[in-house]
N, C-alpha and C positions, 0 to 999 in steps of 0.2 A: 436382562443386563446386556447391553451392547446389541448390535444388529443381529437379527436372526440369520443363521447360516442355512441356505437352501439345501434340501436333500439332493444328493447326486443319484440320478436314476441308475438302477441296477443294470450292469452291462450284460448283454446277452450275445452269446456267440452263435451266429447263424451258420449252419453247415454250408460249405461252399459247393457250388454246383460244378460237376465235372465239365471240362471244356467240351464243346460239341464235336471236336475232332478226335476225341479219345473215346474209343468204343468201350462201353461198360458191359457189353454182353460177350460172353465167350462163344466161340464157334461151337455149334451143337455137337460135332464129332468129338471135340476136345473135352466136352463135359461128360462123355460116356465113360463108364467103367471099362478097364482094360479088357475084361472078358467079353465085352460087346464090341469094343473098338476094333480088335484084330479080326474077328469074323467078318465084320463089315468091310474092312480093307481087303480081305481075301476074296470075298464075294464080288466086290467091285473089280478087282483085278481079273477074276475069272470071267466076268461078263465082258470086260473090255477086250481081253485076248480072244475070247470066243467070237465076239462081234466082229473084230477086225479080220480074223481068219475067215469067217463066214462071208464077209463082204468081198474079200479078195476072191473067194470061191465063186461068188455070184457074178462078179465082173468077168472072171475067166470064162464063164459059161455063155456070156452074151456073144452072138445073138441066138444061141440055142434056147430051147424051152427049158426053163429051170424052175424048181419049186423051192419054197422057203425051207421045207423039211429036208430036202436034199442038200442044200448048201449048209444048213446047220449041222447036218450029220457029217459032212466032209470037214467042216470047221472043227467039230468035236474030235473027229478021228485024228486030226493034225494038231490037236491042242498042245500036247507035250513037246513035240518037235518044234512047234511054233514058239512056245514059251522059252525053250532052251536056246534057240537061235536068237530070239529077241534079247535074252540075257547076255549071250556071248557078244552080240553086236554092241550092246550098251557098254559092256566091260572094255572091249577093244577101243571103242571111240573115247570112253572116259580116260583110258590109259594114254591115248594119243594126246588128249588135251592136257593131261598132267605133265607129259614130256615137254610139250610146247603147243602153242595154238595151231601152227601150220599142220603138224601130223594129225591133229584132231579133225581139222577141216578135210584133209585128204581122206581120212578113214570114213567120215560121214558120207562122202560121195561114193567111195569104193563099195561100201556096205549098205547102200541105200535100198538095195533090192534083195537082201538076204532072205527076208520073210516071204517075198514073192516066189523065190525059188523053192521054198518049203511047200507051198500050196500048188504051184504050177508045174514043178519038176520033181517033186518028192525028194528034195535034197534035205540032208539032216546035218546038224552040228557044224563043224568047221567046213564041211563040203559046201554048205549053203553060203557061207561067207566067201569061200574061194570062188564059187560060181558067180556071185555078185561082182567080185573084183574082176573076174575074167570078162564079164559082159561090159564093164565100164572101161576096161583097158583100151587105150587108143581113142577114147571118146570122153575123157575126163572133163575137159573144159566145156564141151557141148552139154554134157549131163549136168555139170555144176551150174551152168547158167539157167537151166530149166528148173532145177531144184531150188536155187536161190530166188528165182522169180516166184515160185510157189510160197516160199517163206515170206517174201516181201508183201504178198497179198494177205496171207493168213495171220502173220504176227500182229499187225495193228488191230485186226478184227478180234483176235484172241484177247488182247489187252482190253478192248472195249467190252467184250463179253464178261470179263472178270469184274468190271465195274458194276455189273448187275448181278448180285449174288444169286446163285442157283439157276434162275430162269435164263440169264444170259449165257451161262456156261452150258446149260442143257441145250439151248438153241444152237449154240456154236457147234457142239458135238454132233447134233442131229444133222445140221446143214453142211458143215464143212469137212467132217471126217469122211463121208462118202466121196465128196469132191476131191479131197487129197488122195484118197486111195485110187480112184479112177485115173486121176492125172498121173500119179506115179506108175500105175499099171501100164498106161499107154507108153510111157518112156521105157519101161522094162520090156514091153513087147516089141517096141521098135529096135532096141538094142539086141534082143534075142533074134529077130529076123536078120539083122546085119551079121551077127556072129554065126548063125546057123545056116 
């Protein structure tokens, strides 16, 4: 009776695909339980501080004969003073930037060599910060130009390294951390010769 009404196909909802620019994978570290996350962070910090202290010790010994075991031993013996001075330096610089941008920049230059005085002059605590400021005093602009030149070189490379997860960051750390330490040590040594 009357024209036949065609059947309407059953509607099916297809799951939408996530846009390609949204990462659907969490960072491996963030997926770890807290009892593994914190030990990994502590181990990474330990290796980073020990490595930096040992590299400065190695650079200090050039052109003398030095051995890996020797510089690692010195780096380890200065670990806690190095850690404490690094923390103090970061806090003072951070406070400077909280007050205003300009004090932060001034403190960055003044305290650039605090950790070098720990390794090379056996300074500790606020004495290391004071010694760094003393070395830079009267040569702030000359020091600033050289430090900012290093930043101009390394900052774009650091951004590029971050675009290649893990491998890029590892390559940057291996190649440019020693370069930065040697460059900064040469400035420190030059200031030390002028002052002493």
